[in-house]
Each structure stands twice: as C-alpha cells, then as structure tokens.
Biopython code that builds the backbone (N, CA, C, O; Angstrom):
import numpy as np
from Bio.PDB.StructureBuilder import StructureBuilder

atoms = [
    (1, "UNK", "N", (-111.184, -178.486, -61.262)),
    (1, "UNK", "CA", (-109.945, -178.194, -61.954)),
    (1, "UNK", "C", (-109.275, -176.993, -61.283)),
    (1, "UNK", "O", (-109.934, -175.989, -61.009)),
    (2, "UNK", "N", (-107.989, -177.089, -61.021)),
    (2, "UNK", "CA", (-107.247, -176.019, -60.342)),
    (2, "UNK", "C", (-107.055, -174.823, -61.264)),
    (2, "UNK", "O", (-106.823, -174.971, -62.464)),
    (3, "UNK", "N", (-107.157, -173.636, -60.676)),
    (3, "UNK", "CA", (-106.987, -172.405, -61.446)),
    (3, "UNK", "C", (-105.494, -172.103, -61.606)),
    (3, "UNK", "O", (-104.725, -172.226, -60.652)),
    (4, "UNK", "N", (-105.099, -171.716, -62.794)),
    (4, "UNK", "CA", (-103.721, -171.318, -63.046)),
    (4, "UNK", "C", (-103.524, -169.911, -62.496)),
    (4, "UNK", "O", (-103.990, -168.942, -63.096)),
    (5, "UNK", "N", (-102.842, -169.787, -61.366)),
    (5, "UNK", "CA", (-102.700, -168.501, -60.692)),
    (5, "UNK", "C", (-101.867, -167.514, -61.491)),
    (5, "UNK", "O", (-102.067, -166.304, -61.384)),
    (6, "UNK", "N", (-100.942, -168.012, -62.283)),
    (6, "UNK", "CA", (-100.108, -167.104, -63.081)),
    (6, "UNK", "C", (-100.960, -166.371, -64.108)),
    (6, "UNK", "O", (-100.780, -165.170, -64.310)),
    (7, "UNK", "N", (-101.880, -167.068, -64.758)),
    (7, "UNK", "CA", (-102.695, -166.439, -65.794)),
    (7, "UNK", "C", (-103.669, -165.415, -65.226)),
    (7, "UNK", "O", (-104.013, -164.451, -65.911)),
    (8, "UNK", "N", (-104.115, -165.600, -64.007)),
    (8, "UNK", "CA", (-105.164, -164.744, -63.476)),
    (8, "UNK", "C", (-104.656, -163.650, -62.538)),
    (8, "UNK", "O", (-105.451, -162.964, -61.895)),
    (9, "UNK", "N", (-103.343, -163.486, -62.460)),
    (9, "UNK", "CA", (-102.829, -162.377, -61.660)),
    (9, "UNK", "C", (-102.771, -161.113, -62.504)),
    (9, "UNK", "O", (-102.711, -161.170, -63.733)),
    (10, "UNK", "N", (-102.790, -159.986, -61.831)),
    (10, "UNK", "CA", (-102.696, -158.720, -62.557)),
    (10, "UNK", "C", (-101.323, -158.644, -63.204)),
    (10, "UNK", "O", (-100.303, -158.707, -62.518)),
    (11, "UNK", "N", (-101.297, -158.511, -64.504)),
    (11, "UNK", "CA", (-100.034, -158.501, -65.220)),
    (11, "UNK", "C", (-99.665, -157.116, -65.705)),
    (11, "UNK", "O", (-100.434, -156.162, -65.583)),
    (12, "UNK", "N", (-98.488, -157.032, -66.250)),
    (12, "UNK", "CA", (-98.022, -155.791, -66.848)),
    (12, "UNK", "C", (-98.414, -155.759, -68.313)),
    (12, "UNK", "O", (-98.443, -156.795, -68.977)),
    (13, "UNK", "N", (-98.712, -154.589, -68.809)),
    (13, "UNK", "CA", (-98.894, -154.463, -70.252)),
    (13, "UNK", "C", (-97.515, -154.590, -70.885)),
    (13, "UNK", "O", (-96.505, -154.462, -70.194)),
    (14, "UNK", "N", (-97.460, -154.835, -72.171)),
    (14, "UNK", "CA", (-96.180, -154.949, -72.863)),
    (14, "UNK", "C", (-95.388, -153.652, -72.718)),
    (14, "UNK", "O", (-94.174, -153.680, -72.518)),
    (15, "UNK", "N", (-96.073, -152.524, -72.819)),
    (15, "UNK", "CA", (-95.414, -151.226, -72.672)),
    (15, "UNK", "C", (-94.789, -151.081, -71.280)),
    (15, "UNK", "O", (-93.645, -150.645, -71.154)),
    (16, "UNK", "N", (-95.541, -151.446, -70.238)),
    (16, "UNK", "CA", (-95.027, -151.369, -68.868)),
    (16, "UNK", "C", (-93.849, -152.321, -68.669)),
    (16, "UNK", "O", (-92.854, -151.981, -68.029)),
    (17, "UNK", "N", (-93.989, -153.521, -69.234)),
    (17, "UNK", "CA", (-92.920, -154.508, -69.113)),
    (17, "UNK", "C", (-91.631, -153.991, -69.739)),
    (17, "UNK", "O", (-90.567, -154.066, -69.124)),
    (18, "UNK", "N", (-91.722, -153.466, -70.960)),
    (18, "UNK", "CA", (-90.529, -152.963, -71.645)),
    (18, "UNK", "C", (-89.940, -151.750, -70.933)),
    (18, "UNK", "O", (-88.729, -151.531, -70.970)),
    (19, "UNK", "N", (-90.790, -150.967, -70.290)),
    (19, "UNK", "CA", (-90.301, -149.821, -69.524)),
    (19, "UNK", "C", (-89.511, -150.287, -68.297)),
    (19, "UNK", "O", (-88.490, -149.693, -67.951)),
    (20, "UNK", "N", (-89.985, -151.350, -67.641)),
    (20, "UNK", "CA", (-89.326, -151.857, -66.432)),
    (20, "UNK", "C", (-88.123, -152.742, -66.720)),
    (20, "UNK", "O", (-87.156, -152.740, -65.958)),
    (21, "UNK", "N", (-88.174, -153.502, -67.820)),
    (21, "UNK", "CA", (-87.135, -154.493, -68.100)),
    (21, "UNK", "C", (-86.551, -154.340, -69.502)),
    (21, "UNK", "O", (-86.201, -155.335, -70.137)),
    (22, "UNK", "N", (-86.445, -153.129, -69.983)),
    (22, "UNK", "CA", (-86.005, -152.884, -71.353)),
    (22, "UNK", "C", (-84.508, -152.916, -71.582)),
    (22, "UNK", "O", (-84.059, -153.008, -72.724)),
    (23, "UNK", "N", (-83.724, -152.841, -70.510)),
    (23, "UNK", "CA", (-82.272, -152.856, -70.674)),
    (23, "UNK", "C", (-81.676, -154.018, -69.893)),
    (23, "UNK", "O", (-82.306, -154.564, -68.987)),
    (24, "UNK", "N", (-80.462, -154.383, -70.255)),
    (24, "UNK", "CA", (-79.756, -155.456, -69.553)),
    (24, "UNK", "C", (-79.564, -155.088, -68.078)),
    (24, "UNK", "O", (-79.694, -155.940, -67.199)),
    (25, "UNK", "N", (-79.257, -153.826, -67.814)),
    (25, "UNK", "CA", (-79.041, -153.374, -66.432)),
    (25, "UNK", "C", (-80.321, -153.494, -65.604)),
    (25, "UNK", "O", (-80.264, -153.883, -64.438)),
    (26, "UNK", "N", (-81.473, -153.164, -66.192)),
    (26, "UNK", "CA", (-82.747, -153.285, -65.475)),
    (26, "UNK", "C", (-83.062, -154.751, -65.180)),
    (26, "UNK", "O", (-83.540, -155.077, -64.093)),
    (27, "UNK", "N", (-82.799, -155.628, -66.136)),
    (27, "UNK", "CA", (-83.045, -157.061, -65.938)),
    (27, "UNK", "C", (-82.124, -157.616, -64.855)),
    (27, "UNK", "O", (-82.552, -158.395, -64.003)),
    (28, "UNK", "N", (-80.857, -157.208, -64.896)),
    (28, "UNK", "CA", (-79.908, -157.684, -63.892)),
    (28, "UNK", "C", (-80.272, -157.172, -62.500)),
    (28, "UNK", "O", (-80.141, -157.903, -61.518)),
    (29, "UNK", "N", (-80.725, -155.932, -62.412)),
    (29, "UNK", "CA", (-81.150, -155.376, -61.119)),
    (29, "UNK", "C", (-82.366, -156.124, -60.579)),
    (29, "UNK", "O", (-82.454, -156.371, -59.376)),
    (30, "UNK", "N", (-83.302, -156.485, -61.455)),
    (30, "UNK", "CA", (-84.487, -157.239, -61.032)),
    (30, "UNK", "C", (-84.100, -158.633, -60.558)),
    (30, "UNK", "O", (-84.634, -159.125, -59.564)),
    (31, "UNK", "N", (-83.173, -159.270, -61.267)),
    (31, "UNK", "CA", (-82.698, -160.592, -60.868)),
    (31, "UNK", "C", (-81.991, -160.515, -59.517)),
    (31, "UNK", "O", (-82.201, -161.366, -58.653)),
    (32, "UNK", "N", (-81.153, -159.495, -59.338)),
    (32, "UNK", "CA", (-80.447, -159.301, -58.072)),
    (32, "UNK", "C", (-81.443, -159.110, -56.928)),
    (32, "UNK", "O", (-81.295, -159.717, -55.867)),
    (33, "UNK", "N", (-82.455, -158.269, -57.140)),
    (33, "UNK", "CA", (-83.454, -157.992, -56.096)),
    (33, "UNK", "C", (-84.257, -159.242, -55.741)),
    (33, "UNK", "O", (-84.601, -159.449, -54.577)),
    (34, "UNK", "N", (-84.555, -160.070, -56.735)),
    (34, "UNK", "CA", (-85.301, -161.300, -56.472)),
    (34, "UNK", "C", (-84.426, -162.331, -55.759)),
    (34, "UNK", "O", (-84.901, -163.069, -54.895)),
    (35, "UNK", "N", (-83.170, -162.373, -56.122)),
    (35, "UNK", "CA", (-82.264, -163.368, -55.570)),
    (35, "UNK", "C", (-81.780, -163.006, -54.170)),
    (35, "UNK", "O", (-81.710, -163.864, -53.289)),
    (36, "UNK", "N", (-81.449, -161.744, -53.971)),
    (36, "UNK", "CA", (-80.927, -161.272, -52.690)),
    (36, "UNK", "C", (-81.761, -160.094, -52.198)),
    (36, "UNK", "O", (-81.286, -158.959, -52.235)),
    (37, "UNK", "N", (-82.987, -160.328, -51.740)),
    (37, "UNK", "CA", (-83.864, -159.221, -51.336)),
    (37, "UNK", "C", (-83.335, -158.419, -50.141)),
    (37, "UNK", "O", (-83.723, -157.266, -49.956)),
    (38, "UNK", "N", (-82.462, -159.012, -49.338)),
    (38, "UNK", "CA", (-81.918, -158.318, -48.168)),
    (38, "UNK", "C", (-80.451, -157.948, -48.368)),
    (38, "UNK", "O", (-79.731, -157.717, -47.397)),
    (39, "UNK", "N", (-80.008, -157.893, -49.611)),
    (39, "UNK", "CA", (-78.614, -157.571, -49.907)),
    (39, "UNK", "C", (-77.813, -158.813, -50.245)),
    (39, "UNK", "O", (-78.194, -159.930, -49.897)),
    (40, "UNK", "N", (-76.710, -158.604, -50.921)),
    (40, "UNK", "CA", (-75.884, -159.705, -51.409)),
    (40, "UNK", "C", (-75.339, -160.544, -50.261)),
    (40, "UNK", "O", (-74.919, -160.012, -49.234)),
    (41, "UNK", "N", (-75.352, -161.869, -50.449)),
    (41, "UNK", "CA", (-74.762, -162.820, -49.504)),
    (41, "UNK", "C", (-73.921, -163.795, -50.306)),
    (41, "UNK", "O", (-74.318, -164.230, -51.387)),
    (42, "UNK", "N", (-72.761, -164.135, -49.772)),
    (42, "UNK", "CA", (-71.870, -165.086, -50.438)),
    (42, "UNK", "C", (-72.533, -166.462, -50.482)),
    (42, "UNK", "O", (-73.116, -166.915, -49.496)),
    (43, "UNK", "N", (-72.436, -167.109, -51.621)),
    (43, "UNK", "CA", (-73.027, -168.437, -51.781)),
    (43, "UNK", "C", (-72.210, -169.505, -51.060)),
    (43, "UNK", "O", (-72.728, -170.579, -50.754)),
    (44, "UNK", "N", (-70.954, -169.221, -50.792)),
    (44, "UNK", "CA", (-70.084, -170.189, -50.132)),
    (44, "UNK", "C", (-70.072, -170.023, -48.609)),
    (44, "UNK", "O", (-70.311, -170.986, -47.881)),
    (45, "UNK", "N", (-69.794, -168.801, -48.121)),
    (45, "UNK", "CA", (-69.612, -168.614, -46.668)),
    (45, "UNK", "C", (-70.712, -167.780, -46.019)),
    (45, "UNK", "O", (-70.693, -167.573, -44.806)),
    (46, "UNK", "N", (-71.669, -167.300, -46.811)),
    (46, "UNK", "CA", (-72.782, -166.480, -46.332)),
    (46, "UNK", "C", (-72.325, -165.105, -45.830)),
    (46, "UNK", "O", (-73.042, -164.435, -45.087)),
    (47, "UNK", "N", (-71.131, -164.700, -46.245)),
    (47, "UNK", "CA", (-70.618, -163.388, -45.862)),
    (47, "UNK", "C", (-71.375, -162.265, -46.554)),
    (47, "UNK", "O", (-71.986, -162.466, -47.604)),
    (48, "UNK", "N", (-71.327, -161.091, -45.959)),
    (48, "UNK", "CA", (-72.034, -159.933, -46.508)),
    (48, "UNK", "C", (-71.098, -158.893, -47.109)),
    (48, "UNK", "O", (-71.554, -157.977, -47.794)),
    (49, "UNK", "N", (-69.791, -159.018, -46.862)),
    (49, "UNK", "CA", (-68.841, -158.036, -47.385)),
    (49, "UNK", "C", (-68.418, -158.449, -48.790)),
    (49, "UNK", "O", (-68.024, -159.593, -49.016)),
    (50, "UNK", "N", (-68.500, -157.528, -49.715)),
    (50, "UNK", "CA", (-68.192, -157.865, -51.100)),
    (50, "UNK", "C", (-67.637, -156.662, -51.847)),
    (50, "UNK", "O", (-67.749, -155.514, -51.418)),
    (51, "UNK", "N", (-67.038, -156.979, -52.975)),
    (51, "UNK", "CA", (-66.696, -155.933, -53.940)),
    (51, "UNK", "C", (-67.353, -156.342, -55.250)),
    (51, "UNK", "O", (-67.623, -157.520, -55.484)),
    (52, "UNK", "N", (-67.598, -155.375, -56.078)),
    (52, "UNK", "CA", (-68.299, -155.637, -57.333)),
    (52, "UNK", "C", (-67.527, -154.991, -58.471)),
    (52, "UNK", "O", (-67.204, -153.804, -58.421)),
    (53, "UNK", "N", (-67.235, -155.776, -59.489)),
    (53, "UNK", "CA", (-66.618, -155.237, -60.697)),
    (53, "UNK", "C", (-67.575, -155.470, -61.848)),
    (53, "UNK", "O", (-68.424, -156.360, -61.792)),
    (54, "UNK", "N", (-67.438, -154.686, -62.867)),
    (54, "UNK", "CA", (-68.362, -154.780, -63.997)),
    (54, "UNK", "C", (-67.566, -155.008, -65.271)),
    (54, "UNK", "O", (-66.866, -154.116, -65.750)),
    (55, "UNK", "N", (-67.681, -156.205, -65.811)),
    (55, "UNK", "CA", (-67.043, -156.538, -67.075)),
    (55, "UNK", "C", (-68.096, -157.257, -67.915)),
    (55, "UNK", "O", (-68.079, -158.483, -68.018)),
    (56, "UNK", "N", (-69.000, -156.504, -68.508)),
    (56, "UNK", "CA", (-70.164, -157.084, -69.171)),
    (56, "UNK", "C", (-71.255, -157.278, -68.144)),
    (56, "UNK", "O", (-72.165, -156.455, -68.043)),
    (57, "UNK", "N", (-71.180, -158.359, -67.376)),
    (57, "UNK", "CA", (-72.084, -158.585, -66.248)),
    (57, "UNK", "C", (-71.343, -158.285, -64.960)),
    (57, "UNK", "O", (-70.116, -158.374, -64.906)),
    (58, "UNK", "N", (-72.080, -157.932, -63.936)),
    (58, "UNK", "CA", (-71.446, -157.627, -62.650)),
    (58, "UNK", "C", (-70.876, -158.893, -62.026)),
    (58, "UNK", "O", (-71.542, -159.927, -61.970)),
    (59, "UNK", "N", (-69.645, -158.800, -61.562)),
    (59, "UNK", "CA", (-68.974, -159.899, -60.879)),
    (59, "UNK", "C", (-68.872, -159.536, -59.402)),
    (59, "UNK", "O", (-68.284, -158.517, -59.040)),
    (60, "UNK", "N", (-69.450, -160.380, -58.559)),
    (60, "UNK", "CA", (-69.459, -160.144, -57.114)),
    (60, "UNK", "C", (-68.361, -160.997, -56.493)),
    (60, "UNK", "O", (-68.254, -162.187, -56.790)),
    (61, "UNK", "N", (-67.546, -160.394, -55.633)),
    (61, "UNK", "CA", (-66.480, -161.129, -54.957)),
    (61, "UNK", "C", (-66.617, -160.950, -53.454)),
    (61, "UNK", "O", (-66.673, -159.829, -52.948)),
    (62, "UNK", "N", (-66.668, -162.072, -52.754)),
    (62, "UNK", "CA", (-66.757, -162.058, -51.296)),
    (62, "UNK", "C", (-65.405, -161.630, -50.729)),
    (62, "UNK", "O", (-64.370, -162.179, -51.108)),
    (63, "UNK", "N", (-65.411, -160.668, -49.839)),
    (63, "UNK", "CA", (-64.168, -160.195, -49.233)),
    (63, "UNK", "C", (-63.717, -161.081, -48.073)),
    (63, "UNK", "O", (-62.617, -160.903, -47.550)),
    (64, "UNK", "N", (-64.558, -162.035, -47.667)),
    (64, "UNK", "CA", (-64.195, -162.951, -46.587)),
    (64, "UNK", "C", (-63.522, -164.220, -47.109)),
    (64, "UNK", "O", (-62.532, -164.675, -46.537)),
    (65, "UNK", "N", (-64.055, -164.794, -48.195)),
    (65, "UNK", "CA", (-63.508, -166.068, -48.694)),
    (65, "UNK", "C", (-63.018, -165.992, -50.142)),
    (65, "UNK", "O", (-62.557, -166.998, -50.682)),
    (66, "UNK", "N", (-63.106, -164.838, -50.773)),
    (66, "UNK", "CA", (-62.651, -164.603, -52.155)),
    (66, "UNK", "C", (-63.464, -165.352, -53.214)),
    (66, "UNK", "O", (-63.024, -165.460, -54.358)),
    (67, "UNK", "N", (-64.630, -165.864, -52.853)),
    (67, "UNK", "CA", (-65.496, -166.521, -53.836)),
    (67, "UNK", "C", (-66.038, -165.466, -54.795)),
    (67, "UNK", "O", (-66.441, -164.381, -54.378)),
    (68, "UNK", "N", (-66.042, -165.802, -56.095)),
    (68, "UNK", "CA", (-66.551, -164.885, -57.110)),
    (68, "UNK", "C", (-67.752, -165.507, -57.804)),
    (68, "UNK", "O", (-67.774, -166.710, -58.065)),
    (69, "UNK", "N", (-68.751, -164.684, -58.102)),
    (69, "UNK", "CA", (-69.898, -165.183, -58.850)),
    (69, "UNK", "C", (-70.605, -164.041, -59.565)),
    (69, "UNK", "O", (-70.495, -162.875, -59.188)),
    (70, "UNK", "N", (-71.324, -164.412, -60.594)),
    (70, "UNK", "CA", (-72.202, -163.492, -61.298)),
    (70, "UNK", "C", (-73.606, -163.665, -60.722)),
    (70, "UNK", "O", (-73.889, -164.664, -60.060)),
    (71, "UNK", "N", (-74.477, -162.703, -60.970)),
    (71, "UNK", "CA", (-75.856, -162.777, -60.467)),
    (71, "UNK", "C", (-76.597, -163.995, -60.999)),
    (71, "UNK", "O", (-77.528, -164.480, -60.356)),
    (72, "UNK", "N", (-76.196, -164.493, -62.164)),
    (72, "UNK", "CA", (-76.927, -165.589, -62.794)),
    (72, "UNK", "C", (-76.505, -166.968, -62.296)),
    (72, "UNK", "O", (-77.155, -167.958, -62.629)),
    (73, "UNK", "N", (-75.427, -167.062, -61.501)),
    (73, "UNK", "CA", (-74.960, -168.351, -60.994)),
    (73, "UNK", "C", (-76.040, -168.975, -60.111)),
    (73, "UNK", "O", (-76.585, -168.319, -59.224)),
    (74, "UNK", "N", (-76.340, -170.245, -60.365)),
    (74, "UNK", "CA", (-77.337, -170.952, -59.573)),
    (74, "UNK", "C", (-78.768, -170.671, -59.993)),
    (74, "UNK", "O", (-79.704, -171.044, -59.285)),
    (75, "UNK", "N", (-78.952, -170.020, -61.132)),
    (75, "UNK", "CA", (-80.294, -169.745, -61.645)),
    (75, "UNK", "C", (-80.472, -170.452, -62.985)),
    (75, "UNK", "O", (-79.538, -171.070, -63.496)),
    (76, "UNK", "N", (-81.647, -170.362, -63.536)),
    (76, "UNK", "CA", (-81.897, -170.965, -64.847)),
    (76, "UNK", "C", (-81.108, -170.278, -65.960)),
    (76, "UNK", "O", (-81.019, -170.805, -67.069)),
    (77, "UNK", "N", (-80.542, -169.121, -65.677)),
    (77, "UNK", "CA", (-79.788, -168.363, -66.671)),
    (77, "UNK", "C", (-78.297, -168.686, -66.651)),
    (77, "UNK", "O", (-77.548, -168.126, -67.451)),
    (78, "UNK", "N", (-77.847, -169.560, -65.774)),
    (78, "UNK", "CA", (-76.420, -169.756, -65.518)),
    (78, "UNK", "C", (-75.596, -170.104, -66.755)),
    (78, "UNK", "O", (-74.553, -169.487, -66.968)),
    (79, "UNK", "N", (-76.002, -171.029, -67.550)),
    (79, "UNK", "CA", (-75.191, -171.463, -68.689)),
    (79, "UNK", "C", (-75.681, -170.919, -70.026)),
    (79, "UNK", "O", (-75.375, -171.486, -71.076)),
    (80, "UNK", "N", (-76.419, -169.851, -69.997)),
    (80, "UNK", "CA", (-76.980, -169.311, -71.227)),
    (80, "UNK", "C", (-76.003, -168.391, -71.940)),
    (80, "UNK", "O", (-75.146, -167.761, -71.321)),
    (81, "UNK", "N", (-76.150, -168.331, -73.238)),
    (81, "UNK", "CA", (-75.392, -167.369, -74.036)),
    (81, "UNK", "C", (-76.252, -166.149, -74.351)),
    (81, "UNK", "O", (-75.749, -165.131, -74.825)),
    (82, "UNK", "N", (-77.546, -166.260, -74.085)),
    (82, "UNK", "CA", (-78.460, -165.150, -74.352)),
    (82, "UNK", "C", (-78.389, -164.120, -73.236)),
    (82, "UNK", "O", (-78.078, -164.446, -72.090)),
    (83, "UNK", "N", (-78.675, -162.898, -73.578)),
    (83, "UNK", "CA", (-78.704, -161.836, -72.574)),
    (83, "UNK", "C", (-79.993, -161.938, -71.761)),
    (83, "UNK", "O", (-80.977, -162.536, -72.196)),
    (84, "UNK", "N", (-79.964, -161.346, -70.585)),
    (84, "UNK", "CA", (-81.182, -161.285, -69.769)),
    (84, "UNK", "C", (-82.245, -160.462, -70.481)),
    (84, "UNK", "O", (-83.441, -160.691, -70.301)),
    (85, "UNK", "N", (-81.806, -159.509, -71.286)),
    (85, "UNK", "CA", (-82.723, -158.667, -72.058)),
    (85, "UNK", "C", (-83.506, -159.494, -73.086)),
    (85, "UNK", "O", (-84.576, -159.073, -73.526)),
    (86, "UNK", "N", (-82.992, -160.643, -73.464)),
    (86, "UNK", "CA", (-83.712, -161.568, -74.349)),
    (86, "UNK", "C", (-84.552, -162.546, -73.530)),
    (86, "UNK", "O", (-85.680, -162.863, -73.908)),
    (87, "UNK", "N", (-84.009, -163.022, -72.416)),
    (87, "UNK", "CA", (-84.712, -163.989, -71.578)),
    (87, "UNK", "C", (-85.976, -163.421, -70.941)),
    (87, "UNK", "O", (-87.014, -164.082, -70.928)),
    (88, "UNK", "N", (-85.896, -162.207, -70.414)),
    (88, "UNK", "CA", (-87.042, -161.641, -69.707)),
    (88, "UNK", "C", (-88.283, -161.526, -70.597)),
    (88, "UNK", "O", (-89.365, -161.920, -70.160)),
    (89, "UNK", "N", (-88.176, -161.000, -71.832)),
    (89, "UNK", "CA", (-89.368, -160.976, -72.695)),
    (89, "UNK", "C", (-89.879, -162.376, -73.037)),
    (89, "UNK", "O", (-91.085, -162.572, -73.184)),
    (90, "UNK", "N", (-88.970, -163.353, -73.164)),
    (90, "UNK", "CA", (-89.408, -164.725, -73.438)),
    (90, "UNK", "C", (-90.272, -165.240, -72.288)),
    (90, "UNK", "O", (-91.315, -165.853, -72.512)),
    (91, "UNK", "N", (-89.837, -164.989, -71.077)),
    (91, "UNK", "CA", (-90.604, -165.404, -69.900)),
    (91, "UNK", "C", (-91.928, -164.653, -69.840)),
    (91, "UNK", "O", (-92.968, -165.233, -69.527)),
    (92, "UNK", "N", (-91.881, -163.362, -70.143)),
    (92, "UNK", "CA", (-93.105, -162.553, -70.166)),
    (92, "UNK", "C", (-94.106, -163.137, -71.161)),
    (92, "UNK", "O", (-95.277, -163.323, -70.827)),
    (93, "UNK", "N", (-93.653, -163.424, -72.376)),
    (93, "UNK", "CA", (-94.557, -163.955, -73.404)),
    (93, "UNK", "C", (-95.157, -165.290, -72.980)),
    (93, "UNK", "O", (-96.341, -165.535, -73.208)),
    (94, "UNK", "N", (-94.351, -166.155, -72.366)),
    (94, "UNK", "CA", (-94.847, -167.471, -71.967)),
    (94, "UNK", "C", (-95.817, -167.394, -70.791)),
    (94, "UNK", "O", (-96.741, -168.203, -70.705)),
    (95, "UNK", "N", (-95.624, -166.446, -69.895)),
    (95, "UNK", "CA", (-96.509, -166.370, -68.727)),
    (95, "UNK", "C", (-97.764, -165.551, -68.981)),
    (95, "UNK", "O", (-98.740, -165.692, -68.245)),
    (96, "UNK", "N", (-97.768, -164.708, -69.993)),
    (96, "UNK", "CA", (-98.929, -163.868, -70.262)),
    (96, "UNK", "C", (-99.863, -164.467, -71.307)),
    (96, "UNK", "O", (-100.964, -163.962, -71.526)),
    (97, "UNK", "N", (-99.425, -165.534, -71.945)),
    (97, "UNK", "CA", (-100.235, -166.163, -72.977)),
    (97, "UNK", "C", (-101.268, -167.101, -72.356)),
    (97, "UNK", "O", (-100.967, -167.841, -71.419)),
    (98, "UNK", "N", (-102.484, -167.059, -72.889)),
    (98, "UNK", "CA", (-103.525, -167.967, -72.414)),
    (98, "UNK", "C", (-103.201, -169.404, -72.807)),
    (98, "UNK", "O", (-103.397, -170.340, -72.031)),
    (99, "UNK", "N", (-102.707, -169.553, -74.017)),
    (99, "UNK", "CA", (-102.312, -170.862, -74.525)),
    (99, "UNK", "C", (-100.791, -170.927, -74.572)),
    (99, "UNK", "O", (-100.107, -169.932, -74.333)),
    (100, "UNK", "N", (-100.286, -172.079, -74.875)),
    (100, "UNK", "CA", (-98.836, -172.239, -74.973)),
    (100, "UNK", "C", (-98.275, -171.370, -76.099)),
    (100, "UNK", "O", (-98.951, -171.116, -77.096)),
    (101, "UNK", "N", (-97.053, -170.928, -75.930)),
    (101, "UNK", "CA", (-96.368, -170.150, -76.957)),
    (101, "UNK", "C", (-95.433, -171.103, -77.685)),
    (101, "UNK", "O", (-94.624, -171.785, -77.056)),
    (102, "UNK", "N", (-95.541, -171.151, -78.995)),
    (102, "UNK", "CA", (-94.700, -172.060, -79.769)),
    (102, "UNK", "C", (-93.290, -171.508, -79.902)),
    (102, "UNK", "O", (-93.054, -170.311, -79.736)),
    (103, "UNK", "N", (-92.364, -172.401, -80.202)),
    (103, "UNK", "CA", (-90.982, -171.981, -80.445)),
    (103, "UNK", "C", (-90.920, -171.060, -81.655)),
    (103, "UNK", "O", (-90.111, -170.133, -81.685)),
    (104, "UNK", "N", (-91.762, -171.303, -82.647)),
    (104, "UNK", "CA", (-91.786, -170.453, -83.834)),
    (104, "UNK", "C", (-92.229, -169.033, -83.471)),
    (104, "UNK", "O", (-91.692, -168.061, -84.001)),
    (105, "UNK", "N", (-93.198, -168.914, -82.576)),
    (105, "UNK", "CA", (-93.649, -167.594, -82.143)),
    (105, "UNK", "C", (-92.557, -166.872, -81.350)),
    (105, "UNK", "O", (-92.345, -165.673, -81.534)),
    (106, "UNK", "N", (-91.865, -167.601, -80.469)),
    (106, "UNK", "CA", (-90.751, -166.991, -79.738)),
    (106, "UNK", "C", (-89.651, -166.547, -80.699)),
    (106, "UNK", "O", (-89.057, -165.483, -80.526)),
    (107, "UNK", "N", (-89.389, -167.360, -81.701)),
    (107, "UNK", "CA", (-88.393, -167.005, -82.722)),
    (107, "UNK", "C", (-88.764, -165.685, -83.380)),
    (107, "UNK", "O", (-87.921, -164.801, -83.533)),
    (108, "UNK", "N", (-90.012, -165.557, -83.763)),
    (108, "UNK", "CA", (-90.484, -164.331, -84.428)),
    (108, "UNK", "C", (-90.436, -163.122, -83.496)),
    (108, "UNK", "O", (-89.947, -162.057, -83.873)),
    (109, "UNK", "N", (-90.941, -163.293, -82.296)),
    (109, "UNK", "CA", (-91.058, -162.173, -81.364)),
    (109, "UNK", "C", (-89.709, -161.689, -80.828)),
    (109, "UNK", "O", (-89.513, -160.492, -80.620)),
    (110, "UNK", "N", (-88.790, -162.617, -80.610)),
    (110, "UNK", "CA", (-87.523, -162.265, -79.964)),
    (110, "UNK", "C", (-86.362, -162.091, -80.933)),
    (110, "UNK", "O", (-85.314, -161.559, -80.568)),
    (111, "UNK", "N", (-86.555, -162.543, -82.174)),
    (111, "UNK", "CA", (-85.481, -162.422, -83.153)),
    (111, "UNK", "C", (-84.330, -163.382, -82.895)),
    (111, "UNK", "O", (-83.172, -163.056, -83.154)),
    (112, "UNK", "N", (-84.647, -164.558, -82.388)),
    (112, "UNK", "CA", (-83.630, -165.584, -82.153)),
    (112, "UNK", "C", (-83.876, -166.734, -83.119)),
    (112, "UNK", "O", (-84.901, -166.768, -83.799)),
    (113, "UNK", "N", (-82.947, -167.670, -83.183)),
    (113, "UNK", "CA", (-83.120, -168.814, -84.075)),
    (113, "UNK", "C", (-84.190, -169.756, -83.514)),
    (113, "UNK", "O", (-84.522, -169.709, -82.330)),
    (114, "UNK", "N", (-84.713, -170.601, -84.384)),
    (114, "UNK", "CA", (-85.714, -171.580, -83.954)),
    (114, "UNK", "C", (-85.109, -172.516, -82.909)),
    (114, "UNK", "O", (-85.766, -172.866, -81.929)),
    (115, "UNK", "N", (-83.866, -172.915, -83.119)),
    (115, "UNK", "CA", (-83.185, -173.816, -82.183)),
    (115, "UNK", "C", (-83.058, -173.167, -80.801)),
    (115, "UNK", "O", (-83.231, -173.832, -79.780)),
    (116, "UNK", "N", (-82.762, -171.891, -80.775)),
    (116, "UNK", "CA", (-82.653, -171.164, -79.506)),
    (116, "UNK", "C", (-84.006, -171.064, -78.822)),
    (116, "UNK", "O", (-84.113, -171.250, -77.610)),
    (117, "UNK", "N", (-85.038, -170.770, -79.603)),
    (117, "UNK", "CA", (-86.386, -170.625, -79.051)),
    (117, "UNK", "C", (-86.878, -171.950, -78.517)),
    (117, "UNK", "O", (-87.996, -172.035, -78.009)),
]
sb = StructureBuilder()
sb.init_structure("model")
sb.init_model(0)
sb.init_chain("A")
sb.init_seg("    ")
for serial, (resi, resn, name, xyz) in enumerate(atoms, 1):
    if name == "N":
        sb.init_residue(resn, " ", resi, " ")
    sb.init_atom(name, np.array(xyz, "f"), 0.0, 1.0, " ", f" {name:<3s}", serial, name[0])
structure = sb.get_structure()
C-alpha cells in the first residue's frame, strides 16, 4: 500500500500556521510566491513589466499587453467568494487530518455555512 506523503511530512502546528497565514495579505503573498517563484509573469504574453493596484485584492496589469489579473486567476480560488484567509485554514485542516474532515467539522471550525463547507 502506498504511503500518503502529505500525512507523513513535517507539518506546522496550528499556532505556527496561524502566525504564517493569519491575514489575507499573508495568504495572498504565499499564493503569489507559489505561483510566481521567480517574479510576476503575464499570463498572456509572458511579459515581466507590470503595475500593481490594490482594491481589495491586488490587481496586476501587464505593461506590455495591458492584460489584467488577480493572483487567484487560474487557481482553485478563481471563482470563490470566500477570502484566502478562510480557504487556507480549510486546506490546512484537510491536509493535517489523519482521517477525512467532514463538511460539518469544516463548518464548525471555519464559521461558514454547511453548504459552503
């Protein structure tokens, strides 16, 4: 039987996790770093020149082709109404649990509706 590598990796304690990903800005910075480890690149023309505006979430605009996108475009978070500050703990709970996490447990832990969980 194959070993589940996610369960057996060194994980963060809940305290460490909340310290690293406790704010929307920290979650967005982590998503940006994972998505563009070598700096922002345009999804359309692969350009590196950009401007960034902040209206809730950061909006990145390519200065070469004028393409605009948020950090969440093209990710599992793209069409969500939930904040990254809600999504990150949900992912943490699901990956740190030995057994499956029920929707009812996510509802309780995250303070979201059952339908959302």
